[in-house]
PyMOL commands that place a pseudoatom at each C-alpha (Angstrom):
pseudoatom trace, name=CA, resn=MET, resi=1, chain=A, elem=C, hetatm=0, pos=[-24.949, 15.058, -2.279]
pseudoatom trace, name=CA, resn=ASN, resi=2, chain=A, elem=C, hetatm=0, pos=[-26.535, 15.065, 1.022]
pseudoatom trace, name=CA, resn=TRP, resi=3, chain=A, elem=C, hetatm=0, pos=[-26.820, 11.810, 2.723]
pseudoatom trace, name=CA, resn=GLY, resi=4, chain=A, elem=C, hetatm=0, pos=[-29.558, 11.457, 5.341]
pseudoatom trace, name=CA, resn=SER, resi=5, chain=A, elem=C, hetatm=0, pos=[-28.708, 7.855, 6.574]
pseudoatom trace, name=CA, resn=LEU, resi=6, chain=A, elem=C, hetatm=0, pos=[-26.131, 5.303, 6.148]
pseudoatom trace, name=CA, resn=SER, resi=7, chain=A, elem=C, hetatm=0, pos=[-28.414, 3.303, 3.848]
pseudoatom trace, name=CA, resn=ASN, resi=8, chain=A, elem=C, hetatm=0, pos=[-28.726, 6.146, 1.453]
pseudoatom trace, name=CA, resn=PHE, resi=9, chain=A, elem=C, hetatm=0, pos=[-24.945, 6.559, 1.533]
pseudoatom trace, name=CA, resn=ILE, resi=10, chain=A, elem=C, hetatm=0, pos=[-24.646, 2.885, 0.604]
pseudoatom trace, name=CA, resn=ASP, resi=11, chain=A, elem=C, hetatm=0, pos=[-27.405, 3.079, -1.850]
pseudoatom trace, name=CA, resn=MET, resi=12, chain=A, elem=C, hetatm=0, pos=[-25.703, 6.019, -3.682]
pseudoatom trace, name=CA, resn=GLY, resi=13, chain=A, elem=C, hetatm=0, pos=[-28.844, 7.119, -5.146]
pseudoatom trace, name=CA, resn=GLY, resi=14, chain=A, elem=C, hetatm=0, pos=[-29.522, 3.838, -6.883]
pseudoatom trace, name=CA, resn=ARG, resi=15, chain=A, elem=C, hetatm=0, pos=[-25.990, 3.551, -8.089]
pseudoatom trace, name=CA, resn=GLY, resi=16, chain=A, elem=C, hetatm=0, pos=[-24.456, 1.939, -5.130]
pseudoatom trace, name=CA, resn=PHE, resi=17, chain=A, elem=C, hetatm=0, pos=[-23.827, -1.525, -6.716]
pseudoatom trace, name=CA, resn=TYR, resi=18, chain=A, elem=C, hetatm=0, pos=[-21.648, -0.100, -9.463]
pseudoatom trace, name=CA, resn=VAL, resi=19, chain=A, elem=C, hetatm=0, pos=[-19.835, 2.318, -7.019]
pseudoatom trace, name=CA, resn=TRP, resi=20, chain=A, elem=C, hetatm=0, pos=[-19.118, -0.134, -4.323]
pseudoatom trace, name=CA, resn=GLY, resi=21, chain=A, elem=C, hetatm=0, pos=[-18.652, -3.059, -6.726]
pseudoatom trace, name=CA, resn=SER, resi=22, chain=A, elem=C, hetatm=0, pos=[-15.726, -0.913, -8.503]
pseudoatom trace, name=CA, resn=TYR, resi=23, chain=A, elem=C, hetatm=0, pos=[-14.345, -0.352, -5.095]
pseudoatom trace, name=CA, resn=LEU, resi=24, chain=A, elem=C, hetatm=0, pos=[-14.247, -3.999, -4.381]
pseudoatom trace, name=CA, resn=ILE, resi=25, chain=A, elem=C, hetatm=0, pos=[-12.678, -4.824, -7.926]
pseudoatom trace, name=CA, resn=THR, resi=26, chain=A, elem=C, hetatm=0, pos=[-10.145, -2.420, -7.309]
pseudoatom trace, name=CA, resn=LEU, resi=27, chain=A, elem=C, hetatm=0, pos=[-9.138, -3.657, -3.848]
pseudoatom trace, name=CA, resn=VAL, resi=28, chain=A, elem=C, hetatm=0, pos=[-8.852, -7.259, -5.044]
pseudoatom trace, name=CA, resn=CYS, resi=29, chain=A, elem=C, hetatm=0, pos=[-6.786, -6.066, -8.000]
pseudoatom trace, name=CA, resn=ILE, resi=30, chain=A, elem=C, hetatm=0, pos=[-4.377, -4.228, -5.509]
pseudoatom trace, name=CA, resn=VAL, resi=31, chain=A, elem=C, hetatm=0, pos=[-4.291, -7.251, -3.146]
pseudoatom trace, name=CA, resn=PHE, resi=32, chain=A, elem=C, hetatm=0, pos=[-3.568, -9.663, -5.967]
pseudoatom trace, name=CA, resn=GLU, resi=33, chain=A, elem=C, hetatm=0, pos=[-0.772, -7.399, -7.255]
pseudoatom trace, name=CA, resn=LEU, resi=34, chain=A, elem=C, hetatm=0, pos=[0.722, -7.254, -3.670]
pseudoatom trace, name=CA, resn=VAL, resi=35, chain=A, elem=C, hetatm=0, pos=[0.508, -11.111, -3.216]
pseudoatom trace, name=CA, resn=LEU, resi=36, chain=A, elem=C, hetatm=0, pos=[2.337, -11.173, -6.775]
pseudoatom trace, name=CA, resn=LEU, resi=37, chain=A, elem=C, hetatm=0, pos=[4.871, -8.895, -5.707]
pseudoatom trace, name=CA, resn=SER, resi=38, chain=A, elem=C, hetatm=0, pos=[5.589, -10.799, -2.418]
pseudoatom trace, name=CA, resn=ARG, resi=39, chain=A, elem=C, hetatm=0, pos=[5.916, -14.039, -4.155]
pseudoatom trace, name=CA, resn=GLN, resi=40, chain=A, elem=C, hetatm=0, pos=[8.458, -12.471, -6.721]
pseudoatom trace, name=CA, resn=LYS, resi=41, chain=A, elem=C, hetatm=0, pos=[10.409, -11.056, -4.074]
pseudoatom trace, name=CA, resn=SER, resi=42, chain=A, elem=C, hetatm=0, pos=[10.580, -14.587, -2.237]
pseudoatom trace, name=CA, resn=ALA, resi=43, chain=A, elem=C, hetatm=0, pos=[11.631, -15.944, -5.158]
pseudoatom trace, name=CA, resn=LEU, resi=44, chain=A, elem=C, hetatm=0, pos=[14.373, -13.464, -6.014]
pseudoatom trace, name=CA, resn=TRP, resi=45, chain=A, elem=C, hetatm=0, pos=[15.777, -13.796, -2.498]
pseudoatom trace, name=CA, resn=GLN, resi=46, chain=A, elem=C, hetatm=0, pos=[15.828, -17.550, -2.860]
pseudoatom trace, name=CA, resn=ARG, resi=47, chain=A, elem=C, hetatm=0, pos=[17.713, -17.327, -6.147]
pseudoatom trace, name=CA, resn=LEU, resi=48, chain=A, elem=C, hetatm=0, pos=[20.090, -15.032, -4.655]
pseudoatom trace, name=CA, resn=THR, resi=49, chain=A, elem=C, hetatm=0, pos=[20.689, -17.055, -1.771]
pseudoatom trace, name=CA, resn=GLN, resi=50, chain=A, elem=C, hetatm=0, pos=[21.382, -19.941, -4.395]
pseudoatom trace, name=CA, resn=ILE, resi=51, chain=A, elem=C, hetatm=0, pos=[23.693, -17.851, -6.332]
pseudoatom trace, name=CA, resn=MET, resi=52, chain=A, elem=C, hetatm=0, pos=[25.769, -16.612, -3.284]
pseudoatom trace, name=CA, resn=LYS, resi=53, chain=A, elem=C, hetatm=0, pos=[26.280, -20.222, -1.984]
pseudoatom trace, name=CA, resn=LEU, resi=54, chain=A, elem=C, hetatm=0, pos=[27.518, -21.377, -5.553]
pseudoatom trace, name=CA, resn=ASN, resi=55, chain=A, elem=C, hetatm=0, pos=[29.969, -18.496, -5.429]
pseudoatom trace, name=CA, resn=LYS, resi=56, chain=A, elem=C, hetatm=0, pos=[31.403, -19.481, -2.044]
pseudoatom trace, name=CA, resn=GLN, resi=57, chain=A, elem=C, hetatm=0, pos=[31.787, -22.949, -3.175]
pseudoatom trace, name=CA, resn=GLY, resi=58, chain=A, elem=C, hetatm=0, pos=[33.386, -22.078, -6.408]
for i in range(1, 58): cmd.bond("trace and resi %d" % i, "trace and resi %d" % (i + 1))
show_as sticks, trace
zoom trace
């Protein structure tokens, strides 16, 4: 399609709400997944640190 202006591009021929909404939902899901992965990584490092400390003591 040929977009004559920025507003036509954003409108997407009347389907802009669905197009941009699906991009937004996808972005939110990706960010949520990255946050969860980061928290899991931090928890894993804390647990490994605790295990290492216990191994040095015993």
